[in-house]
Structure formats: structure tokens, C-alpha cells
C-alpha positions as CSV (number, residue, x, y, z in Angstrom):
1,M,22.5,-68.8,-81.1
2,P,20.5,-65.3,-80.0
3,S,22.5,-62.5,-78.2
4,Q,22.7,-62.6,-74.0
5,L,21.1,-59.2,-74.2
6,D,17.8,-61.2,-75.4
7,A,18.1,-64.4,-73.4
8,L,18.3,-62.3,-70.4
9,K,15.0,-60.7,-71.4
10,S,13.8,-64.4,-71.4
11,L,14.6,-64.2,-67.2
12,S,14.6,-60.9,-66.0
13,L,12.2,-57.2,-67.2
14,V,15.4,-55.2,-68.5
15,V,14.9,-51.5,-67.6
16,A,17.8,-49.0,-69.4
17,D,19.4,-46.8,-66.5
18,T,19.6,-43.9,-69.1
19,G,17.5,-41.1,-71.0
20,D,18.7,-40.9,-74.1
21,L,15.4,-41.7,-76.6
22,D,18.0,-43.5,-78.8
23,A,19.3,-45.5,-77.3
24,I,16.0,-46.7,-75.7
25,R,14.8,-47.5,-78.9
26,R,17.7,-49.6,-79.8
27,Y,17.4,-51.8,-77.0
28,R,13.5,-52.3,-76.4
29,P,13.3,-52.5,-72.3
30,H,10.6,-53.1,-70.9
31,D,11.6,-49.5,-68.1
32,A,13.5,-46.6,-68.4
33,T,14.5,-43.6,-65.9
34,T,15.3,-40.1,-65.9
35,N,16.6,-38.1,-63.2
36,P,19.0,-34.8,-62.5
37,S,22.0,-36.7,-64.1
38,L,20.1,-37.9,-67.2
39,L,18.8,-34.0,-68.0
40,L,22.2,-32.6,-67.5
41,K,24.0,-34.3,-70.7
42,A,20.6,-33.6,-72.9
43,F,22.0,-29.7,-73.0
44,D,24.8,-30.8,-74.6
45,L,22.9,-32.6,-76.9
46,D,21.4,-30.4,-80.0
47,E,18.3,-33.5,-80.7
48,Y,16.8,-32.3,-76.7
49,Q,17.2,-28.2,-77.2
50,E,13.4,-27.2,-78.9
51,L,12.4,-29.5,-75.8
52,I,14.6,-27.0,-73.4
53,E,13.4,-24.4,-74.5
54,A,10.3,-24.8,-74.6
55,E,10.1,-26.2,-71.3
56,L,11.5,-23.2,-70.5
57,A,9.8,-20.3,-72.4
58,A,6.6,-22.0,-70.5
59,V,8.8,-21.0,-66.6
60,R,9.7,-17.8,-68.1
61,A,5.9,-17.1,-68.6
62,E,4.9,-17.3,-64.8
63,T,4.7,-15.6,-61.9
64,G,6.7,-16.8,-58.8
65,D,9.5,-16.3,-56.6
66,R,12.8,-17.2,-58.6
67,Q,13.9,-20.7,-57.1
68,A,10.4,-22.3,-57.5
69,R,10.6,-21.2,-61.1
70,I,13.8,-23.6,-61.0
71,D,12.6,-26.1,-59.1
72,H,9.5,-25.9,-61.0
73,A,11.3,-25.8,-64.5
74,V,13.5,-29.0,-63.4
75,D,9.9,-30.8,-63.3
76,R,9.1,-30.3,-66.1
77,L,12.4,-31.0,-68.1
78,A,12.0,-34.3,-65.9
79,V,8.5,-35.0,-67.0
80,A,8.8,-33.8,-70.3
81,K,11.3,-36.4,-71.0
82,G,10.0,-39.3,-69.1
83,S,7.1,-38.9,-71.0
84,E,9.0,-38.8,-74.7
85,I,10.5,-42.2,-72.5
86,A,6.5,-43.6,-71.9
87,K,6.1,-43.0,-75.5
88,L,9.0,-45.5,-76.4
89,I,8.5,-48.4,-73.7
90,P,5.8,-50.9,-72.4
91,G,6.1,-50.2,-69.0
92,R,7.1,-47.6,-66.1
93,V,9.1,-44.6,-66.3
94,S,11.1,-43.5,-63.0
95,T,11.3,-39.9,-62.5
96,E,13.3,-38.9,-59.5
97,V,12.2,-36.3,-56.2
98,A,15.3,-34.1,-55.1
99,A,17.8,-35.5,-53.4
100,R,18.1,-32.2,-50.8
101,L,14.7,-34.0,-49.6
102,S,15.3,-37.3,-48.3
103,F,14.9,-36.7,-44.8
104,D,12.0,-34.7,-45.6
105,T,8.5,-36.8,-45.6
106,E,6.2,-34.5,-46.5
107,A,8.3,-32.7,-49.0
108,S,8.7,-35.7,-51.0
109,I,4.9,-35.7,-51.0
110,R,4.1,-33.1,-52.2
111,K,6.9,-33.5,-54.5
112,A,5.7,-36.4,-55.8
113,H,1.6,-35.3,-56.1
114,E,3.8,-32.3,-58.4
115,L,5.5,-34.5,-60.7
116,V,2.0,-36.8,-61.1
117,A,0.1,-33.9,-61.5
118,L,2.5,-32.6,-64.4
119,Y,2.0,-36.1,-65.9
120,D,-1.0,-36.5,-65.7
121,R,-1.3,-33.5,-67.7
122,R,0.3,-34.6,-70.7
123,G,-1.3,-37.8,-71.1
124,V,0.4,-40.2,-68.5
125,S,-0.9,-41.8,-66.0
126,A,0.3,-42.5,-62.6
127,D,0.3,-46.0,-63.6
128,R,3.0,-45.7,-65.8
129,V,5.1,-43.7,-63.3
130,L,7.6,-44.6,-60.6
131,I,8.3,-42.1,-57.9
132,K,12.3,-42.5,-56.9
133,L,13.2,-41.8,-53.7
134,A,16.1,-42.7,-51.9
135,S,16.0,-45.1,-48.9
136,T,16.4,-42.7,-45.9
137,W,14.5,-43.2,-43.3
138,E,12.1,-40.5,-44.6
139,G,11.4,-41.7,-47.7
140,I,10.1,-44.9,-46.9
141,R,7.6,-43.4,-45.0
142,A,6.9,-40.7,-47.8
143,A,7.0,-44.1,-49.6
144,E,4.1,-45.9,-47.6
145,R,1.6,-43.6,-47.7
146,L,2.7,-42.3,-51.4
147,E,2.1,-46.7,-52.5
148,R,-1.7,-46.3,-49.9
149,E,-2.9,-43.1,-52.7
150,G,-1.9,-45.9,-56.1
151,I,1.3,-43.9,-56.1
152,H,3.8,-46.7,-56.7
153,C,7.6,-46.5,-55.9
154,N,11.3,-47.0,-57.1
155,L,13.6,-46.7,-53.4
156,T,16.8,-46.2,-54.4
157,L,20.0,-45.8,-52.6
158,L,19.2,-49.1,-51.1
159,F,22.9,-50.4,-49.0
160,S,22.0,-52.2,-46.7
161,E,19.2,-55.4,-44.5
162,A,17.6,-52.9,-43.0
163,Q,17.0,-50.9,-45.9
164,A,15.5,-54.0,-47.7
165,Q,13.5,-54.9,-44.8
166,A,12.1,-51.6,-44.2
167,C,10.4,-51.3,-47.7
168,F,9.0,-54.8,-48.0
169,D,7.6,-53.2,-44.7
170,A,6.0,-50.5,-46.2
171,G,4.9,-52.3,-49.0
172,V,7.3,-50.2,-51.7
173,F,6.3,-51.8,-55.1
174,L,9.9,-51.7,-56.2
175,V,13.6,-51.1,-54.7
176,S,16.8,-51.3,-56.7
177,P,19.7,-52.8,-54.9
178,F,22.6,-51.3,-55.9
179,V,25.5,-53.7,-57.4
180,G,28.4,-52.2,-58.2
181,R,28.5,-49.7,-55.6
182,V,28.9,-51.7,-52.7
183,T,31.4,-53.5,-55.1
184,D,33.7,-50.3,-54.9
185,W,33.6,-50.1,-51.5
186,Y,35.3,-53.3,-50.6
187,T,36.9,-53.5,-53.5
188,Q,38.6,-49.7,-51.5
189,A,38.1,-51.5,-48.3
190,T,40.1,-54.8,-48.8
191,G,41.6,-54.1,-52.2
192,Q,40.6,-57.6,-53.3
193,D,39.6,-58.2,-56.8
194,F,36.2,-60.4,-57.1
195,T,34.3,-62.5,-59.4
196,P,30.6,-62.5,-60.4
197,D,30.1,-65.0,-57.7
198,T,32.2,-63.8,-55.2
199,D,31.0,-59.9,-56.1
200,P,30.0,-58.4,-52.0
201,G,27.6,-56.2,-54.8
202,V,26.1,-59.2,-56.1
203,Q,26.1,-61.5,-53.1
204,F,23.9,-58.9,-51.4
205,V,21.3,-58.4,-53.9
206,R,20.9,-62.1,-54.4
207,A,20.5,-62.3,-50.5
208,V,17.3,-59.4,-50.9
209,C,16.0,-61.3,-53.1
210,R,16.0,-64.1,-51.5
211,R,14.1,-62.4,-48.8
212,V,11.6,-61.5,-50.5
213,G,10.6,-65.2,-51.4
214,E,11.3,-66.2,-47.5
215,G,9.0,-63.4,-46.1
216,G,6.4,-64.0,-49.4
217,Y,6.6,-59.8,-49.9
218,D,4.5,-57.9,-53.1
219,T,8.3,-55.6,-54.2
220,V,10.0,-56.0,-56.7
221,V,13.6,-56.1,-56.5
222,M,15.7,-53.8,-59.7
223,G,19.3,-54.7,-59.4
224,A,21.3,-51.5,-60.2
225,S,24.1,-49.8,-60.7
226,F,26.7,-52.2,-62.6
227,R,29.7,-52.2,-63.4
228,N,30.1,-55.1,-65.5
229,T,28.5,-57.4,-67.6
230,G,30.1,-60.5,-65.8
231,Q,27.7,-58.7,-62.5
232,V,24.4,-58.2,-64.8
233,L,24.6,-62.0,-65.4
234,A,25.4,-63.4,-62.3
235,L,21.7,-61.4,-61.2
236,A,19.8,-63.3,-64.4
237,G,16.7,-64.2,-63.0
238,C,16.2,-61.0,-60.9
239,P,13.2,-59.8,-61.5
240,R,14.3,-56.9,-63.3
241,L,17.5,-55.2,-64.3
242,T,18.7,-51.6,-65.0
243,I,21.6,-51.1,-66.9
244,S,23.4,-48.5,-69.1
245,P,24.1,-48.3,-72.4
246,A,27.2,-49.3,-72.7
247,L,25.9,-52.7,-71.4
248,L,23.4,-52.8,-73.5
249,E,25.1,-52.8,-76.1
250,E,27.8,-55.4,-75.0
251,L,25.5,-57.5,-73.7
252,A,23.3,-57.5,-77.5
253,D,26.7,-57.8,-79.2
254,A,27.6,-61.2,-77.3
255,E,26.0,-64.4,-78.1
256,G,26.2,-67.4,-76.2
257,E,23.1,-69.0,-73.6
258,V,22.4,-67.2,-70.3
259,T,21.9,-69.3,-67.6
260,R,19.5,-68.3,-64.3
261,Q,21.5,-67.2,-61.2
262,V,18.8,-66.2,-59.6
263,N,15.4,-67.6,-57.8
264,I,12.2,-66.6,-55.6
265,E,11.3,-69.0,-53.8
266,G,8.1,-68.4,-50.9
267,G,8.5,-71.0,-48.0
268,G,10.1,-68.7,-45.3
269,S,8.2,-66.3,-42.7
270,R,8.0,-62.4,-42.0
271,S,9.6,-60.6,-39.2
272,A,7.9,-58.0,-37.9
273,P,8.2,-54.6,-39.1
274,L,11.0,-52.7,-38.0
275,S,10.9,-49.9,-35.6
276,E,12.5,-46.8,-36.6
277,A,15.8,-47.0,-33.9
278,E,15.9,-51.0,-35.1
279,F,16.1,-49.1,-38.5
280,R,18.4,-47.4,-37.7
281,W,20.0,-48.7,-36.0
282,G,21.0,-51.8,-38.3
283,H,21.5,-49.6,-40.2
284,N,24.4,-47.8,-38.7
285,Q,25.9,-51.0,-37.4
286,D,27.4,-51.8,-41.7
287,A,29.8,-49.3,-42.4
288,M,29.5,-49.7,-46.3
289,A,25.8,-48.6,-46.4
290,N,26.1,-46.3,-43.7
291,D,29.0,-44.3,-46.4
292,K,27.3,-44.9,-49.4
293,L,24.0,-44.0,-48.8
294,A,25.2,-40.4,-47.5
295,E,27.6,-40.0,-50.1
296,G,24.8,-41.4,-52.7
297,I,22.6,-38.6,-51.6
298,R,25.4,-36.1,-52.0
299,R,26.1,-36.7,-55.4
300,F,22.7,-37.2,-56.3
301,A,22.2,-33.0,-55.3
302,E,25.7,-32.2,-56.7
303,D,23.5,-32.8,-60.0
304,Q,20.6,-30.7,-58.9
305,Q,22.7,-27.7,-58.2
306,R,24.6,-28.3,-61.6
307,L,21.4,-28.6,-63.6
308,E,19.3,-25.8,-61.6
309,A,22.7,-23.4,-62.3
310,L,22.4,-24.4,-65.9
311,I,18.3,-23.5,-65.9
312,A,19.0,-20.6,-64.2
313,E,21.7,-19.3,-66.7
314,R,19.1,-19.9,-69.6
315,L,15.9,-18.2,-68.1
316,A,17.8,-15.5,-67.5
317,S,19.6,-15.1,-71.2
318,R,16.0,-14.6,-72.8
């Protein structure tokens, strides 16, 4: 009997929520990702020291002010790691725009162009890359313009119907509605335990999938931020699922059938695109989404700051 992971792969494209090259080789995902949190982990691993030092050596030879060199080092490391990942997967590697740019459309677009150019120099074409942006109004507007240029985007930290609808309106390639963080909020707020079918995070992602089908949108839905395999299996059939190595291992070790839980069916109609005021009001009305978006941006920014501090220390040490 096939493993649950193999059975799941017949229903959804599996994405590795990791930059660990060994895990990517082991579980053979379609897509993968890199971000400051994963780069931080790489600094503690012997097998990545050669890559890190090579990129930092190149930055040491550059001119410019200290912060600009640190920013460039972050980008070089992300792209170097992403390029190694791209060699191991058939699909795309998501690469994150710094969280502190989440409310600056123009700066986000400039950063996306810089990342794509760095990938191009390493022989990784734009069609193998997803630019990862927070699902703020400004981030969505940046993605809309990048998509028109042929640079595809992954809109993350998505917690509300307003965020999802604005992404659909903008023609975003992929959205990553979060499961675990949604459920965490409701668990803390209500004290309840949830089954996979009553899980608020699972229900939210199912609703996003329904809206894609009803409106006939081309945006790909990728469930993200899973806390357990029950949540993953409750979204079997969602077009893509990004899963951590720990949960991938559990699924690979478990035998059994996996049944489709999500069907994306057409037949509905599209509403008029949301205005900025409608977006902000709709998102504001969802207390969970407000809390988790702000918290998520802060956490991503904190990881970026820690990564920058490590890079500054290493740059100064040689």
C-alpha cells in the first residue's frame, strides 16, 4: 500500500516548506521555498558554510554603505540557496521580499526586480521563481504589476476573505492561506479543541478554494502553516500544499488511502474588484486576520533583523 504522502501527491502538488536540501532530496516536492528564517538555520549547519562564505566574500569586495551591503548579502544568500533548491525540484522556488517593505509598493517591486536579476545571473529563469510578498494592500498592488511583467508572485500571510479576493482581482499567480495560525488564534480565543473538519484554518482554506472555483479565477491556492497531518489530509485536493519536513516524514511513514476533501468547481460569478476602502474595511472586520497579519509581518521582520545581525558580524570578522 502506498504511503499517505504518495497518495496525497496524486491529489495535490506537494511543496516543501523548507530550504533543507536533504529534506528536498528525500521527499521530492514539486516546489520549495527560502526565507530569512530558513537562512538563519543554515548559519548553524556545517554543510552551508562554504556557500555562505562565498557569498559574503563577494559582498566584502563591494563598495557602498554598510546597510546596503548587508541588504545585498541577504539577497545573495537567499538566491544562492534558492538556486541550489531549483536544481532539485521540477517547479518553482519562492523567495521572500523583506517584511519591512510590506507597506511600500514601489520598494517591493524594486526588490523583486533585484532578486529576479540575481537568479538570472545564476542561470535560473524568472519562470522558476515566485516572489513572495505579504498580502497587504501594498503587497497585492506590487504583485499585480509584477504579474503584468511576467514575474509571478506568491502572496503569503493570507488570513481574510478580503485579502484573498483582492489577490484574485489582481491576477496573482499563487496565494498561501494559512491554516495553523488561524486555528491557533481561535483555539486561544475560545479554548476549544477542533477536529480536522471543524478546524477554522481548514474551513478558511476550503472557502478560499470554493471562491476560486466560483469566480473562475486562475490563482493557485496553496494551503500553508500546518500544525498536524490531520489538517493536511483534510485539505487533500487543494491545488498545492506546503508542508514542513516533520509532517512530510509522518505522511511518508504512514500507509493508507487519502480521499479528496477539496474540489474546485466552476459555475459561479465574479464580483466587482474590491476598492482599497472595501479591502481595508473587510479585512478590518476580521479580528483574527488583523491580529495574525500584523503578527506575521513582525515575526518575519524579526527574523530578517537577526539574519542581518549575523551577516554584519561575519562581514566584520574577516
